[in-house]
Structure formats: C-alpha cells, structure tokens
N, C-alpha and C positions, 0 to 999 in steps of 0.2 A: 592528650597525648596521642589517639591515633592520627587526627587531623596533622599534628606536627609530622608525624612519620609519613604520611601519605603525601605531603607537600615537600619534604626535604630530604626522604631517604632516597638513595640510588643505587644503592649494592645490592648484588645477586640475592643474598639471603632476603634482605628486606622486601625484595621486589616480589619473590615468590611467596613470603610470609602474607603479603598484602594481596595477592591474587586469591590465595587460599582462603583468608580469614576474613577479609572485607569484602562486600558487595561492591556492585557497579554504581557508579556516578555521573552527574552530568554537571558540567561546569561550562560556562562562556565567560561571562565576566562575573566577579563576584556580586557584584550587586542585581544580576540577571538571577544567577542559579547558585544558590549556597550548597555546600557539599553535604549531599544527602545520600546515606547508604541504602542499596536494594539488596533483598535477600537472594542469595543465589539460584534457589528454587524458581524465584519468579523470572530472572533471566532465562532459565532453562524451558518454563511455560510460554514465555513470550516467542522465544525462536520456535518452538514447537506449535504454537498458533500459527506462524506465519509460515509454516510447511517448509521450513528451510531445508535445503538439499546440496548436494555438491555443484549443481547447476547454478547456484546464486552466488551473486556479490552483495555482501551485507555492509550497511554503512551503519555506526553507532554515533550519532551526534551527541558531543559530549560524552566522550568515551572513558573519561577516569582513569582508572586503575586498567582498563583493557578487558573486562572481564566478558561481556558480551562478546566483543571481537574473539577472542581466544576461544571460548566456548562455541561458537558458531563454525570456527575452524575445527576444532578438536573433536566435537561430538559429530558434525555434519559434513567436513569437508569442504567446506565452503571458504570461498575468497572472502575477505573480512577487511574492511578499513574503518578505524577509529579516528575519529575528529575530535582535538581536544587544544585548548589555547595554554594550558598549564605545562610547561616545557618539563618540568619533574615528574609529573605524570606520564607524560610522553615516554620519558625514558624508562621509568618504570613498567611500563608496559610493554616497552620492546624488549626488556629483560625476560618478564614473566612469559612472555611469547616464545623467545628462545628456551627456557626452562620446560614451556610445555612442549616444545619439538613442533611449533606451528610458525615459525617465522617466516616461512616460505609463501604461506598462505595468508599472512597477515602483513598489514600496512598501518602505522600510526601517524597521522598529520597534524603538525601544530599548526592549525588554522582557524579562521573562525568559521562558525557552523552556519553563519548567514550568508556566507560567500562561497563556500568551497563548492567544486563542481561535483554535482550528484548525478550526473547523467549515467555512468555506469551501473548505478545501484538498482538492483531488483527488490531488496528489502531494505528499509530504513529504521533503526530501533532507537527510542526517544525515552528519554526521563530527564525531563527539564522542569523548570519552575512554570506554573500556568500560564503567565502572561507570555512566553516566548511561543509556545503553539499556534497562535493565531499570525504572528509574524513570519512562522515558518510557512504556513499553510499556501500561500499563493505560490510560493516555491515547489514545494511538493506536489501541488496539482498539477505542475507543468511536466513532472516525470513521465514515464512511457506508462500508457494505460495498463492496469494490473499489478502495478508495482505496489508491493504489500509493505503498509506502514505499521508498527506495533508500538504501542505507547504505554506505560505504566503508569498508574494511579490517575492521572488526569488527560482529558482529551480535549479536542477542539471545542470551542464554543458553540457552532453550528453546524460543522460537520459532523454527521451522525456515524457511528462506527459500523461497519459490515457486522461485525461479531464482538461480543463482550463476554470476557469470563472472570471469574473471582467476584468479589464483592468488598464495599468500602475502600480503605486504603491498600487493598490487596488486589483491586480490580485492575484489569489491563483490557487493552483494545487493540482489535485489529480493523484497519481502514484499506480499502483497495483504491488506487487511484481511478477514477473513473474515465472512460473515453467521451470525446466531445460527440454527444447524440443530437443536441440541440439544433434544430433547424426544421427546413422542409426537405423531404425526402421523397423519391420516386421508388415505389418496390414493385417489382416484377416477379411471379411466382404462377406454376402451375398448379394452383390449389386444389383443384376437382379436374373433371372431365372436361374436355374443350380446349380452346385456346388459352393461352397464358392470361391472367388479369393483372391489371396494373392498378395500384393504388397512390394515392398521394396522402402522406403522413405528415403532421406538424408535430415534432416532439419539443417540449419545453423541459428544461432540467435545472435541477438544484443539487449540487454535488452528484451522488448517485441515485437521488431519486427523480423519477422521469412520469410525466405526464403526456398524453397524445390524443390528437383528433385525427380520424382519417375520413377518406372518400373514395369512391372508385366512379366510373362513368354514369352510374345510376343514382349517385348520390351519397349522402352521409353513411359510413359505417362504424359500426360500433367497435369500439377498441378497449381494452382492459388487460389487466395484469402485466403492465409494463414494467420491467426490472432491468437494472443495470449492474452488474458486477465487472469492474475493469472494462476489459473490451468487450465483453460477452451482452448481449441483448436478448431480451426475450419480450413478446408481446402478443396478444391474440387478436385478431380479427373476426368481427361476425358473432352470432349468437345461435345456439342451439345446433340444429342441424346443417347451419351453415357455419361452423366454428371453426377456424383455422389458427393452429398455435405455431407461431413463428419463432425458431432460435438461430442465433448466429454471431458473428463477432464484428465490431466495426474497425475499420482500418483507413483513417484519414475521412476521406468524404465518400468512401465505399463501405457498402456492408454486404454479408453473403451467409448463407448457412442452409437450413433445412425448414420445411414447413410440413406440418401434418393436418390433414383435414377429418373432420368428425366423420367416422365410417370409412375411410381411405385405407386401401390395404399397405399402402406404403407412403414414406415422405419423399417430398420434391423439392428440388433447390430453389432458392429464392435469392435475389440479388437486389440490391438499393443503390442509389446513388443520391446525393445530397445535392438539392438545387439551391439552396441559399441557407445561411447560418439564421440563428434565430434562437429565441428563449433566453434564459439567464443560466450562466455556468460561471461561479465563482473562479 
C-alpha cells in the first residue's frame, strides 16, 4: 500500500504525509535498487556525521521522497540536491520541500546518478543496493579532496571508511575523498637550527592509506605515522631526538604546512613539490 502511494501520489497532502511518515529511499533502476525505507533518525545521524553546515552543498543520490535533501536544508541551512529517476518521487519531493519552506535551498533532478554532474558537491549521501557502490567509487574519488561521503548500512568493498557509527543494519559510514598523494616529492623545511633541510619522499597510496620512504643528503631517513584525511597529510621524519612531525595540505602537485622538531620551541613552515607521479591510487 505504502509502495503504491510513494509511486503514484502527487497531491500536496500525500507528499507531506510521505515526508513525515516514511523514510528516505534510494532508487536508480528497479533491478538495481529496490524501494527500501530508512528511519529518519538515521538520516539526521548521517548528516551530523558529515558535519553538514550552511556552507555545504549536499547531493543525495537516489533521493526518493527527498527526506535527506529537505533535512539538510531545514536543519542546517545547506543547499541540497536530490537525484532520482522516478518522476513521481521527484514531484512529491518538490511538494514536500515547498511545504517545509525550503524550496529555495533545494533542487530535485530527474537524472541517472551514474551520470549526474557531482562537481558542486561538498557532501554526498548514499543509501543504495550494495553492488552499486563500487560502480560509483571511481566517480566519487574524482571529487574535490575532502568531499564527505556518507553511506547507510553498506559501504564500499575495498575503500575503508574514515569513520563508522552504529552497528549491524543500523551502521553508517563516513568517507573523505583523499587527495592524490602518491608520487615522489621534494620537501624543504627548517626543521632544526641551521640551513633548511631537503628531503625526497616517495609516497605510495591506496585510497586514504599511505606508506612512505624518505631520504636526505646523508641517506635514508626513517618515516612513520603517515596519514591522509581528505587534502590533509601528516607524517613524521626521523626518530628520537631528530624526530620531525609534518602536518599540512596537498593542493595538486604542491603541499605546504608546519613542521615541529623534537625539543624545538616553535613550528616552522615546510613546502613540498611533486617531482613525479607514482604509487597506486584507485
């Protein structure tokens, strides 16, 4: 009965009732994503996990009745876009947005989520059939580093989440689109007294997981604690009394930030330049 209403009802009362009484759904093609409900508390928890604010542009792929889009706009003041193939659900979502008073912040596109332009997105919300996530992963990895992806119930096969909340069927996941760190870099920093030191660092990468090898003019240098979160990178060069902690951001083939040496009273700027690509990044 509810399924029929979702697919056929277009009136104002039906639209508002659907938004208040039924959960968000994801649908692309009937054979790809069956109509599956999601509790409203999960929608709110996912948006909270993604740290959504009025500065964000939220895309919900397979937006169904529009609940994720409307909640992002109503609760956080974010601009939000729903992508949905079912024209009846698009109409219902638009009407529900009007009744919620957020029509100026929301938009619903009757488009295929595999081809829609996601470039404006800072947050992408997904609740789809498991096999669809890995199809979408290559597109999502091309979004701007730091773009937040929140998924309910199922995640990607190989791409590990940056955070996971809930458990079992109520689990939901946060992924940060990683910057391209892989390659050979030249890093210069004033890490101790004297002239600036220069390092050559080779980063290998798989999604947000990175490993590195480093050397300076004297030979190999120990490198540890390499971490990548969106466009933010952190790594440690040296050991013990010569330990230097680097934190910064990657912007294309350049990187910069601050470094702190063991026992040093203050931080110093560092800069990096990618000399050649390398490693594996899906």
